[in-house]
N, C-alpha and C positions, 0 to 999 in steps of 0.2 A: 503492500501500497505506500502510496507517493503520500507525503507533505510535506508543509512549509512552515514556515513562523521566520520570528528575527532573531532565534535564541544565539547564544555567545559563539556554541560548537558550528554556526551557521557561515557565521564571518568569518571567523579562522580561516575555515578551509575555503572561503569565497576566497578571500583575503590570501592565504596561500597559492592557491593558481594565477587571483591577480597579480604578484610579484612577480609568477615564474612568466608571464606572457606578457609585462610592460602595460599594462591596459589600463584604463579607466573605469571600464562598463564596469556596469553594473552585474551582478550573480544572483542565483541562489541558489539551495540546495537539493535535490530532488532524491529520495530514501526510497529504495525500492528492494522487498525481498520476496525473493522468487523462488520458487520449488517447482525444479524440473522433473519430471516423472514418465514411466509410459503407461498408456491404457488401452487398451483393445475396443473396440467400437465398430457398430455394424455400420458402415456408410449406404446409401443407394446413389446411383440403380446397382452399384454390384452387392451379391448377398453375401457379404466373403466379412471376416473380420479383418479390420487395419489394426496395424500397429499405429499408434501416434503419440508424439513426443508434445508434454502439456504442459503450459505453465500455469499455476499458481489454480490448476483444475482447468484449463481454458485452454482453447484450441480454434482457432488460431491464439496467438499468446495476447496478453496485454498493451494496450497503449501504451509507448512513456512519450507524454505531452509535455517540450519541454520550451526554451525563449531561450535565444541569442545568449552564450556565454554562461548559461546554468552549470553546473556541476552536475553530472549525474551517480548518483551511486547505485549499485545492483550487486547485491548479495545475493549469490548464485546459490543453492541448496542441490548438489547432483544425485539425485534420487534415480537414477537410472544404472544400468549394470555395465555400462563401459565410461571410457574418461567424455568429455565435454569440453567444448568450448562456445562460444559465441561472436558473430562478429558484429561490427554496427555500419551496415552497408551504405559508404559514402558521408559517415561521421569521419570528418579529415583528422579528428585526433591531434590539433594541432602541438607541433615540437613534444609529442608522447605518444609511438609506437608499441610501448608498453602496454598497452590497453589496448590494442587492434585487435585480439582475440584470433587470432590466427596460429597454424601451428608452426610457423617462422615466428611469431614475436611472443609467443605463451606457451608455458608447460599447459596442461590441460587439467581441469580439475577433475580428479579421480571419484570414483563411486562411495556415495556415503560421505563424502566430503565438500566445503563450501566457500568460497572466494570471493573477495569482492572486487565489480571494476569498479573506478574512478574516471570518470572522461569527461572535458569540458566542450560543451558545442559553442566553440568559440568561434569566433567571426561566421556563423552559417545560418539560413533560416530555411526553410523548405520540408521534401515528406520523400522521407527515406525508409527502412525497412532493418530488422534485425532479423539473425539465423543462425543457425548452431554451423558452424565452421569444418568441421572433420568426421572423419567414419561416414561418411553418407546418411547423416541423421537427419540432414534438410529435405531426404524425401520422406521424410516420418512426420513434418511439422516442427515444430520448435522456432517457428517462424510469427513476426507479428509489424504492428504499424510505431512508428518511428516518426513524431512531427519534432519540427522546432520552429517557433514563430515568431515572428515579426518583436522587438521590443516596441513600447508605445509611444517612445520617442520618433519612431523612424514610420512611413508612412507605407499602405499598401496598395499598389496601382491597381487598386478595384473595390470598389464599395464590399464592407463589410458583409459576408454572405448569410443567410437566415441561420442554418446552421454548416458542418461538415461532416462528410462519411469517408469512414478510411473502405476501399477497398483491397483486397488481398485475393488473389486472383493466380493462380497456377496450376499446370499438371500434376496428376497425382498415379502411381502406382498400382494395381489393384494387389500387389504381391507387397508384404512384407518390407519394410526396407532391407533387413540382416539379408534375406531373401534375393533380393537382388542385389546388393553389395558382393554376395559369396557369388553371383554367376559374373562379375569383372571380368575375367579369366576368361571369358567365354566369347568368339566372336562377333555370334549373335547379338548378345546383349550389349557388348561394349559397342556396336559399332550401330545394328540397325533394330534394336528391339524400344522403344517408345513408351512413356505412361498412356496410362490407360482413359482416365476420363480430367474432365476440368473443374476445379471446386471456384468458387466464389465465396469468398469467408469462411470454409472448412465444408460449404454444403454442394452438393449435388445439384443436377439441371433442375429447375422448375420444370420445362416440358418432358421429364422422363416418368414415365407411370408410374414407378416404382419408390418416386421420390417422394418422402413424408414428412420433410422440410425444405423449406428455401429461405432466401435471403433475400426480404422486403425492406424496401430504404423508403421511408414514410414524407412525401412534401406536401407544401400547401401553396393552391393553384395564386400564380401572379407571383413568389418568391422564388428567390433565387441560391444555389447551393454549391459548395464546395466539392468536388470529388476527387481526391487523392488514393489513385489507383497505383498499385506496383504490380509487377509481374513475381513472384515470387517460387514459381515454377522449375525447373529440372532442367528444362528439354525446348518447351514449346514457346518462341514468339503467339502473341495473340493480335486480333483485331478485336476494338473495344468498340461497341455505338449501342445509344441507347432508341429505343423506336419512337420513332416520330419527333426527336428533340433533336437540336442542336448545341453540340459543344463551344464552350472557348478555352481555348488552352490559355494556361497562364504561368507557369509554373513546373520546371522538373531538376528533379533534385538539386535544388538549392540554387536556383536561376530561375528568375522571371524572362518568362520570353514574349516577344510580343505576341499579342491577340492577336489570334487567328481563328478562325470560325470552320469548324468540323466534324462530316457527320460520323467520320470514325476514327479513330487512332490505333496505329501499330503500339505496341508496346511489348519491348524484346527481355529477357530473362534478367534480371535483376534490374530493371529499368522501372524507375516511378514520373509521373507526373501527375500536377494538378489542371483540372475542369470547372468549368463556371456550367451547369446548366440550371436556363429557369424553365420553372413549371408552369407553360404558357400553353398546356393544351388540355381537351375537355375531362374532366375530374373522373377518370380509368385509370386503369391500371396500365403498366406499359413493359414492358421485356425489355432488359438488360441483358448484353451477349456480349461474350468473351469466345470466338472463334480462332483455331490455330491457322495459322501461316504452314506452308509448306505441307499440307494434309488436303487428305480428300473426305474430312470428313462431312456428314450432310447435317441438314437438322433436327435427326429426333439423336443424334449420335452423343454418347456420353462425352464426347470430346470437345462438345461445346458446350461452356459452360451458361446457366440462363438465372437470372435471379429476376427481381419484380421493384420496380418502381411505382410504389402506390400513392395515388393523391387521397388526402384527403376527404370521408364521406363519400370514396367511391365505390359502387354496387358492383362494377364490372370486371371481373376478371380480364389479366391478358387476354390477349386473343384474335386469330388468326395468325398468317405464319410468319416465323421467325422475319427480322427484317432481312433482306440481302447483303452481304458484307464483300467488298473487294473478293476478287480470286485471289486465294490464297497464295497463288503461283504466280500471282503478276508482282513482280521485285520492282518494277519501274515504278508501280505506283508507291510501293512503300520507301523506293530510294527518294522518290519525288517531296513527299509528305515528309520525310527526313532532312532535305534539304531546305524545305519553309520554316522547321524551324530555325528560329533566331534568336540572341539577345535583344533584351530589350533594352537599349542606351540609354535610355532617360529615367529611368528609376531606382533609387536606391534598393537597399536589399539586408542584406545585417547591418550596414551602414548608409549616412545618410549620402553620401555623395554617390552618383550615377554609377551606375554600373557600366557603363561606356566611358565611363573618367582613366579606365585602362584597358587597352587595347593593345591586336599582334600584326598590324599593320606592319611595323619597323620592327621587329625584335630580329635579335642577333641569337643565332641555333647553335648551341654547343657541342648537342649530340643528338645522333639521325640513327633510330632502331629501324631495323625492319623487322617483325616477327611474323612470322610463319606459322599457320596455325596449321595441323595435320594431323594423321592417322601415322602409329608407328608400329612395326612388330617388332618388339626384341626378344630374341632366348623365345623364341614360338611361341611370347603372350601376347595380349591388346593394349597398345596406348596411346595416349595422345600426347602431341609433344608441340614446344614452342623451336624451331628453328634445328627439327630434328633432336631435340634434346627432351627427354620425359623427366617430371622432374622426382625426384627421390628424398622423398621425406626424411630427416635425421632423427634422431631421436631427441635431441638437442635442440631449443628453440633456435632460430639463426642470430637473433636479438640477446641472447643471453649468453649465446658464446662472443658474440662481438662485444659484448661490455666486461666478458671474463678474461679471455684469453682472444682479444684480438681475433675470434674465427677458430683458431687453430686449431683442427684438429676437428673440424665440421664442414668447414666450407674453405673453399678456395675462389678468392674475387675474380672475376674474368677470365674465367679459364671458357666457355662458350661464346660462339660467336653471338652477335646479335644485331649483325645487319646481312650476314648471309645462312646459311644451312649448312651445321655437321655434315661430313658428307656420309657417314653412316650413322643410324639410328642409335642412338645410347640412353641410357640414365644416368644421371647423375645431381647433383643439388644446382639449381642452378642461380646463381648470383650474380647481377651484373649492377657494377658506378655508376650512380648518379651524379653531376656536377654540382653541387649544392649550389643557389642560387645561379645555377644557369637554364637555359632555354631547352627544353629537350623537342624532337620532332619524335613520332609514334607512330610507325605505319602497319597500320596489323592487315596481311594477307591470309584468306580464308582459301585451303585447298579441300575444305570440305564440303559437301552439296546441301549441308543445311545453314539457315543464318546463325553464328556464330555472335555471341556477346562478350566484350571485354570492359573490365572492370581493372581501374586504381585505386589500392587503397591510399589515405595520406593527401590527395591533392584533389580538388576540379581540374578539368581539364578543358581547353577548347576544341570543340570538333571544326575542322577546319577542311577537308574534305572528305569526297564520293568516289571511288569510279570502279570502271571493272576492268578487268585482266592484270597485266602485271603493271604494277607503280614504277615513275622513273622520275629521276628528277629536275625534268620538267614539265611534270604536270602540276608540281608547286602553282606554276601561273592560272593554275584553276582552281585553288585554294580559294574560299573568304576568309580573308583575313580582318574582314570591318565589322561584324556582327556575330562570330559565330557562337554558337552557344555554349557555356561551359555546365560542365557536368561529369560523373564519374564511372557512368558505365554506357557503351556504344556499339550499337549494333555491325555488325559486317558481314555482307552478302554474299551469298557459295560464288565464288571465283572471285570476289571484287577484294576491294581495298579500301580500307580508311584510315585517316592521317587524323591529328590532334597535336596538337603545344599543349605542353604541361612546363609552368615555372615553377624551380624543385629549390622551394625554397622553408620545406617543411624536412628538418634533417631525421633520419630514423631508419629502421628497416621495413620494408613496404613491399606488399602482396601484390603483384600485376596477373590476371589470373582471368582464363575464362571462365562465365558465369553458370556455361551450360555444366551441372552436378557431376557427369559420369565424365566430363574432356578433364573438369576441375581434377577430381580428384582420381582419375587414370595419368595424370600430370603434364596439362597443360598447363602449364604457370611458373613462374620467376619470380624472386625477389629483387627488388630494387635496393643498395642501398646508397642513401643519400648521407654521406658523411660529414660535420663540422667537427675537426680536431679543439675548437676553444672549449673549455670544460663548463664555463657560464654558462649555469641552468636558464636564462632568458634566450640562450641557444635550443638549448633540449633538455626535456625533461629528466632527474636522477632515477633510476631506478627506486618503484612502490615500495613500501614501509611493507609490505605484505609479501611481495618478490616470492614467487615459487619458484624450487629448483629441481630440476629431472635432466635427466640423461646424463651425457659426461659429470653432470654437477650435483649428484643426488644428495638431499639430504643428508647431516646425521640426523642416526637414529634419536628417539626421544628415550632419555631413560627412564626407566620402571619408577612407576610410582610406589611414593613408600609413603605409608601413613605419619612416617615422622620429619616429613618435610611437606612444607608448603604445597599447596597445589598450585598449577599454572594460572596466571590472571585470565578471568573472564573474558569474551571478547567483547570488542567494542561494538554499538550498535549497528555500525557501518563494515565493522572488519575489516575496517581500512589499516589498522595497526598489527596486524598479524602477521607473523614472518612464515607459519606453516599455515596450510588445510586443517582445518575442524572435521574432528568425525563425531557424530551424534548417536 
């Protein structure tokens, strides 16, 4: 449960974070206690028990509702039977990759143990999500919405909506996640078998005759509502639309966009958007539809997610055929829409100065990475790879090794190529140098036959270009450097490329990955080490006081408890001062 107030501990914690980042902004502390468990439920339209990862008994998990610069404390109690980590998709963790919650930065929370994340929503606004980052657990849930609201002193570029709705939409396997995970050494499962259904806020399709529940969104005629849409799935991009209603796009992953009116919106794995919808139709019920891209799913398929927009006083159920959606194989439609999404240069976001006060029209590039996503057969097993290197996850988090032994014994920096492919496919701990306070150009190339989706932790990046075929430096002339949107997850179309610029002003160890779960799990990722040798904490936060040790740096065993010695002190409310996990 979140709580707030003006108590002394809150002021100390906020003051601590503010001193690290040298800012005078106001912040609040938000304290959350999460109990993470596995439950078995029956989900329709499939008549089979499904394994769900719940948070405080909820699937999807609870909303984290923060404001710019707030400090969020999440005390996670792991009540599942395997290690657990959460990552905060799109939260930049300014100067603090220690809280990023991926295998390269954090030791996992062991079963029956707890650990507290403490992170700040520094200089951010927008719509995001969180989810488990290891052991294929995202395929069982554990995901939820994360909002970062504007501070009151910063104006929002649209009138305040009547209400806001979080829509967590994603594909879902009929089989339990451990069973799917165990099949990842099989070519068919690794490369060809996809999820079975689409869920909207954890519920099956309203259209399916066996569905016993669906997700209604209640509106009043004449009012305008904000829908925060996140693709929390594992494989499918989807097209989103609301029957007989237009949408106005206003935000994506922390950036206010030029406001454009849309009939439908493509949302790729890991992406989040905000749209405004005005309830300007007759008082009735209307279909809300999420249909998969690159799929032949029909209107009555469980792969089409359907919920209901319900008007007050409506007595007429949603009826008729589902609204048609764009041809799922028409990638030109999707590409044209992606190019039309641009940064709103005239509005502020986390700060009052316009987003357009900082642009990329004349940046000097320090680095160019050309990263090719593909499959790879290594020792007879199926993998995914970046430049023919499939990431091998070490037992020791890279960030921990970096801090304690300069990475020795865990990884070798810059061992693999970043602008060409390794001659033979290999597995390795792929860590590349990012030049601190340098501009990097990353070009993603997709050799796969489906839409890929790439994410960079720690940064927002400028999406400057899309194209077909091979990328060459001459294609920079086609880039949009005037008003490219800034986000943290971007799609790459089959056989195509996507280019971005990022300013590497956030030192740390940052995950660069495919958001498609199989690709990520089977090696399509690497880490970007952005290093600043200055130990000044204003440059990068020191390790947290509750730092966990694992791998090459196993903690010393605790001495046996003796009745003649004082017991260890109890944990603090936030758990933030503990150096070890607690068992209950």
